[in-house]
DODREN-696635 format. One line per field, with one value per atom (N, C-alpha, C, O): atom name; residue in one letter; x negated, z negated, y; chain; residue number from 1. Coordinates in nm, 3 decimals. Layout:
N
atome [CA ...]
residu [A ...]
u [X ...]
w [Z ...]
v [Y ...]
chaine [A ...]
num [NUM ...]
This chain:
89
atome [N CA C O N CA C O N CA C O N CA C O N CA C O N CA C O N CA C O N CA C O N CA C O N CA C O N CA C O N CA C O N CA C O N CA C O N CA C O N CA C O N CA C O N CA C O N CA C O N CA C O N CA C O N CA C O N CA C O N CA C O N CA C O N CA C O N CA C O N CA C O N CA C O N CA C O N CA C O N CA C O N CA C O N CA C O N CA C O N CA C O N CA C O N CA C O N CA C O N CA C O N CA C O N CA C O N CA C O N CA C O N CA C O N CA C O N CA C O N CA C O N CA C O N CA C O N CA C O N CA C O N CA C O N CA C O N CA C O N CA C O N CA C O N CA C O N CA C O N CA C O N CA C O N CA C O N CA C O N CA C O N CA C O N CA C O N CA C O N CA C O N CA C O N CA C O N CA C O N CA C O N CA C O N CA C O N CA C O N CA C O N CA C O N CA C O N CA C O N CA C O N CA C O N CA C O N CA C O N CA C O N CA C O N CA C O N CA C O N CA C O N CA C O]
residu [M M M M P P P P Q Q Q Q F F F F V V V V P P P P D D D D E E E E V V V V G G G G H H H H L L L L D D D D I I I I A A A A G G G G P P P P D D D D L L L L A A A A K K K K L L L L T T T T A A A A F F F F Y Y Y Y T T T T A A A A V V V V F F F F D D D D W W W W E E E E I I I I S S S S P P P P R R R R G G G G P P P P G G G G C C C C S S S S M M M M V V V V T T T T T T T T P P P P G G G G S S S S G G G G P P P P N N N N A A A A A A A A L L L L V V V V E E E E A A A A E E E E T T T T S S S S S S S S I I I I V V V V A A A A G G G G I I I I V V V V V V V V S S S S D D D D L L L L A A A A A A A A S S S S I I I I A A A A K K K K A A A A L L L L E E E E G G G G G G G G G G G G R R R R E E E E V V V V M M M M P P P P]
u [0.736 0.622 0.675 0.770 0.631 0.672 0.665 0.567 0.770 0.758 0.697 0.748 0.592 0.541 0.568 0.560 0.598 0.634 0.553 0.534 0.490 0.368 0.438 0.552 0.318 0.340 0.404 0.451 0.425 0.476 0.387 0.310 0.393 0.331 0.339 0.451 0.240 0.245 0.192 0.223 0.125 0.085 0.000 -0.065 0.032 -0.040 -0.158 -0.151 -0.266 -0.331 -0.338 -0.397 -0.291 -0.291 -0.386 -0.374 -0.494 -0.583 -0.607 -0.547 -0.661 -0.688 -0.771 -0.815 -0.791 -0.911 -0.816 -0.880 -0.706 -0.650 -0.537 -0.423 -0.549 -0.452 -0.343 -0.248 -0.313 -0.233 -0.130 -0.015 -0.167 -0.113 -0.020 0.100 -0.121 -0.049 0.047 0.138 0.034 0.146 0.258 0.361 0.242 0.339 0.431 0.552 0.343 0.411 0.490 0.600 0.463 0.533 0.649 0.736 0.650 0.720 0.841 0.959 0.808 0.913 0.971 1.093 0.911 0.961 1.051 1.168 0.992 1.051 1.082 1.090 1.098 1.138 1.067 1.116 0.919 0.860 0.815 0.789 0.813 0.766 0.594 0.530 0.561 0.384 0.341 0.402 0.237 0.190 0.047 -0.013 -0.014 -0.158 -0.237 -0.214 -0.300 -0.393 -0.544 -0.623 -0.600 -0.746 -0.764 -0.683 -0.895 -0.942 -0.947 -1.007 -0.879 -0.868 -0.786 -0.808 -0.703 -0.575 -0.477 -0.493 -0.350 -0.208 -0.145 -0.185 -0.055 0.002 0.153 0.221 0.182 0.333 0.426 0.392 0.562 0.675 0.749 0.789 0.778 0.890 1.013 1.019 1.110 1.259 1.282 1.214 1.357 1.393 1.298 1.264 1.265 1.165 1.027 0.942 0.990 0.823 0.841 0.944 0.729 0.577 0.560 0.618 0.484 0.453 0.303 0.279 0.219 0.139 0.026 0.046 -0.087 -0.173 -0.199 -0.201 -0.218 -0.274 -0.418 -0.452 -0.494 -0.646 -0.694 -0.648 -0.781 -0.858 -0.982 -1.061 -1.001 -1.114 -1.149 -1.080 -1.275 -1.316 -1.209 -1.157 -1.180 -1.102 -0.965 -0.951 -0.867 -0.742 -0.720 -0.762 -0.655 -0.638 -0.520 -0.471 -0.480 -0.373 -0.409 -0.424 -0.425 -0.474 -0.360 -0.306 -0.295 -0.200 -0.265 -0.345 -0.216 -0.243 -0.142 -0.027 -0.172 -0.053 -0.076 -0.183 0.027 0.056 0.003 0.042 -0.080 -0.096 -0.095 -0.141 -0.048 -0.055 -0.178 -0.214 -0.276 -0.400 -0.486 -0.478 -0.586 -0.672 -0.745 -0.734 -0.840 -0.933 -0.838 -0.890 -0.709 -0.662 -0.617 -0.630 -0.557 -0.523 -0.633 -0.611 -0.751 -0.848 -0.915 -0.967 -0.901 -0.950 -0.845 -0.885 -0.704 -0.637 -0.652 -0.649 -0.669 -0.690 -0.820 -0.831 -0.917 -1.055 -1.020 -1.053 -0.961 -0.922 -0.816 -0.799 -0.732 -0.656 -0.703 -0.626 -0.837 -0.912 -0.955 -1.028 -0.892 -0.923 -1.083 -1.154 -1.121 -1.230 -1.215 -1.128 -1.321 -1.343 -1.418 -1.534 -1.374 -1.426 -1.457 -1.543 -1.392 -1.364 -1.392 -1.297 -1.506 -1.520 -1.481 -1.479]
w [-0.204 -0.108 0.030 0.080 0.079 0.203 0.316 0.330 0.405 0.547 0.644 0.661 0.702 0.788 0.947 0.992 1.011 1.147 1.227 1.217 1.331 1.427 1.508 1.552 1.507 1.569 1.504 1.566 1.353 1.278 1.162 1.109 1.129 1.010 0.890 0.859 0.832 0.721 0.569 0.459 0.579 0.455 0.515 0.618 0.401 0.415 0.286 0.181 0.333 0.259 0.241 0.331 0.148 0.145 0.056 -0.061 0.093 0.020 -0.021 0.053 -0.094 -0.135 -0.252 -0.311 -0.282 -0.388 -0.533 -0.633 -0.546 -0.683 -0.707 -0.693 -0.741 -0.768 -0.814 -0.736 -0.930 -1.005 -0.914 -0.910 -0.838 -0.756 -0.637 -0.610 -0.583 -0.484 -0.541 -0.474 -0.679 -0.742 -0.751 -0.686 -0.825 -0.834 -0.728 -0.731 -0.614 -0.497 -0.440 -0.398 -0.429 -0.364 -0.450 -0.392 -0.567 -0.654 -0.649 -0.638 -0.657 -0.636 -0.492 -0.482 -0.401 -0.269 -0.217 -0.179 -0.225 -0.169 -0.293 -0.270 -0.427 -0.509 -0.542 -0.608 -0.463 -0.437 -0.600 -0.690 -0.615 -0.746 -0.729 -0.648 -0.826 -0.804 -0.946 -1.052 -0.930 -1.029 -1.050 -0.987 -1.137 -1.147 -1.157 -1.225 -1.097 -1.061 -1.103 -1.058 -1.176 -1.191 -1.163 -1.101 -1.224 -1.167 -1.010 -0.919 -0.997 -0.831 -0.758 -0.638 -0.807 -0.696 -0.791 -0.905 -0.709 -0.757 -0.626 -0.510 -0.668 -0.576 -0.567 -0.664 -0.455 -0.427 -0.339 -0.249 -0.417 -0.372 -0.326 -0.393 -0.175 -0.120 -0.107 -0.115 -0.086 -0.100 0.048 0.150 0.039 0.132 0.180 0.101 0.314 0.356 0.344 0.380 0.290 0.330 0.442 0.490 0.479 0.436 0.281 0.240 0.196 0.049 0.122 0.240 0.000 0.018 -0.114 -0.219 -0.083 -0.193 -0.195 -0.084 -0.298 -0.306 -0.355 -0.443 -0.292 -0.326 -0.367 -0.320 -0.450 -0.478 -0.385 -0.376 -0.302 -0.212 -0.190 -0.195 -0.164 -0.128 -0.053 -0.101 0.069 0.159 0.191 0.174 0.238 0.260 0.398 0.506 0.388 0.490 0.465 0.355 0.592 0.585 0.691 0.806 0.644 0.707 0.720 0.615 0.859 0.838 0.910 1.003 0.850 0.875 0.950 0.908 1.043 1.173 1.161 1.172 1.141 1.160 1.300 1.392 1.325 1.460 1.450 1.351 1.544 1.548 1.589 1.551 1.659 1.735 1.748 1.838 1.619 1.596 1.704 1.761 1.773 1.861 1.997 2.071 2.021 2.131 2.134 2.229 1.993 1.970 1.999 2.078 1.936 1.951 2.090 2.123 2.170 2.294 2.350 2.396 2.358 2.408 2.371 2.463 2.256 2.204 2.246 2.272 2.258 2.325 2.470 2.509 2.569 2.695 2.733 2.848 2.594 2.616 2.565 2.544 2.543 2.532 2.345 2.293 2.293 2.131 2.125 2.215 1.982 1.943 1.804 1.719 1.799 1.674 1.572 1.601 1.460 1.381 1.244 1.165 1.225 1.065 1.161 1.225 1.170 1.228 1.104 1.107]
v [-0.273 -0.223 -0.171 -0.231 -0.088 -0.023 -0.113 -0.186 -0.113 -0.168 -0.063 0.048 -0.103 -0.017 -0.062 -0.176 0.044 0.031 0.103 0.225 0.010 0.071 0.204 0.220 0.294 0.413 0.500 0.595 0.489 0.587 0.634 0.554 0.741 0.805 0.696 0.654 0.656 0.544 0.632 0.585 0.740 0.799 0.937 0.953 1.027 1.164 1.162 1.098 1.251 1.319 1.460 1.520 1.526 1.662 1.711 1.676 1.796 1.841 1.998 2.077 2.039 2.174 2.173 2.075 2.314 2.346 2.354 2.384 2.336 2.351 2.251 2.296 2.126 2.034 2.084 2.070 2.148 2.206 2.279 2.237 2.390 2.459 2.370 2.379 2.286 2.156 2.079 2.030 2.061 1.982 2.083 2.065 2.184 2.289 2.302 2.283 2.345 2.387 2.278 2.314 2.154 2.051 1.981 1.915 1.995 1.953 2.073 2.039 2.193 2.287 2.285 2.271 2.294 2.334 2.158 2.154 2.077 1.937 1.828 1.707 1.886 1.789 1.633 1.542 1.640 1.532 1.480 1.561 1.351 1.299 1.274 1.208 1.344 1.346 1.273 1.290 1.195 1.117 1.101 1.014 1.179 1.191 1.042 0.942 1.062 0.896 0.929 0.845 1.029 1.016 1.168 1.236 1.217 1.321 1.377 1.320 1.490 1.508 1.426 1.412 1.375 1.293 1.250 1.205 1.278 1.232 1.148 1.153 1.084 0.992 1.061 1.097 1.070 1.152 1.025 0.948 1.047 0.954 1.049 1.144 1.024 1.137 1.054 0.931 1.137 1.101 0.993 1.008 0.916 0.815 0.679 0.591 0.681 0.572 0.605 0.523 0.736 0.813 0.882 0.929 0.884 0.855 0.895 0.996 0.818 0.858 0.941 0.963 0.974 1.079 1.075 1.014 1.150 1.148 1.310 1.363 1.385 1.504 1.488 1.409 1.567 1.539 1.681 1.785 1.672 1.797 1.807 1.713 1.948 1.959 2.105 2.207 2.084 2.222 2.306 2.408 2.253 2.324 2.254 2.133 2.330 2.290 2.196 2.238 2.075 2.004 1.909 1.884 1.855 1.730 1.651 1.693 1.511 1.384 1.305 1.270 1.257 1.177 1.031 1.024 0.946 0.794 0.744 0.736 0.716 0.648 0.476 0.416 0.434 0.271 0.239 0.310 0.138 0.092 -0.080 -0.136 -0.140 -0.308 -0.324 -0.435 -0.260 -0.307 -0.176 -0.092 -0.177 -0.041 -0.036 0.073 -0.136 -0.122 -0.062 0.022 -0.108 -0.064 0.093 0.170 0.126 0.247 0.352 0.444 0.338 0.394 0.427 0.533 0.301 0.346 0.430 0.537 0.405 0.493 0.625 0.708 0.665 0.806 0.852 0.972 0.780 0.831 0.847 0.960 0.770 0.798 0.913 0.955 0.966 1.052 1.182 1.276 1.188 1.301 1.322 1.407 1.231 1.243 1.207 1.162 1.244 1.192 1.109 1.129 1.011 0.926 1.003 1.030 1.041 1.124 1.038 1.078 0.937 0.847 0.712 0.667 0.657 0.516 0.438 0.315]
chaine [A A A A A A A A A A A A A A A A A A A A A A A A A A A A A A A A A A A A A A A A A A A A A A A A A A A A A A A A A A A A A A A A A A A A A A A A A A A A A A A A A A A A A A A A A A A A A A A A A A A A A A A A A A A A A A A A A A A A A A A A A A A A A A A A A A A A A A A A A A A A A A A A A A A A A A A A A A A A A A A A A A A A A A A A A A A A A A A A A A A A A A A A A A A A A A A A A A A A A A A A A A A A A A A A A A A A A A A A A A A A A A A A A A A A A A A A A A A A A A A A A A A A A A A A A A A A A A A A A A A A A A A A A A A A A A A A A A A A A A A A A A A A A A A A A A A A A A A A A A A A A A A A A A A A A A A A A A A A A A A A A A A A A A A A A A A A A A A A A A A A A A A A A A A A A A A A A A A A]
num [1 1 1 1 2 2 2 2 3 3 3 3 4 4 4 4 5 5 5 5 6 6 6 6 7 7 7 7 8 8 8 8 9 9 9 9 10 10 10 10 11 11 11 11 12 12 12 12 13 13 13 13 14 14 14 14 15 15 15 15 16 16 16 16 17 17 17 17 18 18 18 18 19 19 19 19 20 20 20 20 21 21 21 21 22 22 22 22 23 23 23 23 24 24 24 24 25 25 25 25 26 26 26 26 27 27 27 27 28 28 28 28 29 29 29 29 30 30 30 30 31 31 31 31 32 32 32 32 33 33 33 33 34 34 34 34 35 35 35 35 36 36 36 36 37 37 37 37 38 38 38 38 39 39 39 39 40 40 40 40 41 41 41 41 42 42 42 42 43 43 43 43 44 44 44 44 45 45 45 45 46 46 46 46 47 47 47 47 48 48 48 48 49 49 49 49 50 50 50 50 51 51 51 51 52 52 52 52 53 53 53 53 54 54 54 54 55 55 55 55 56 56 56 56 57 57 57 57 58 58 58 58 59 59 59 59 60 60 60 60 61 61 61 61 62 62 62 62 63 63 63 63 64 64 64 64 65 65 65 65 66 66 66 66 67 67 67 67 68 68 68 68 69 69 69 69 70 70 70 70 71 71 71 71 72 72 72 72 73 73 73 73 74 74 74 74 75 75 75 75 76 76 76 76 77 77 77 77 78 78 78 78 79 79 79 79 80 80 80 80 81 81 81 81 82 82 82 82 83 83 83 83 84 84 84 84 85 85 85 85 86 86 86 86 87 87 87 87 88 88 88 88 89 89 89 89]
């Protein structure tokens, strides 16, 4: 089980329209270990202490970073005060 540290990236979701191409790219370029987990989704193990990731088949390409926080409400409040916006409540 990974040890999560507040204020660090804990997980990445990498999305795109062709899971096979995503898998081939990240395996060839970074030598990541990629394991299929079902239709349209694979789990990624990165070297060292991570963060690990998921490859997700989606219509549009995107990368979503999950950041570990010790107090979710306080972190959301700070993000909103800093000009951020909440898009996934």
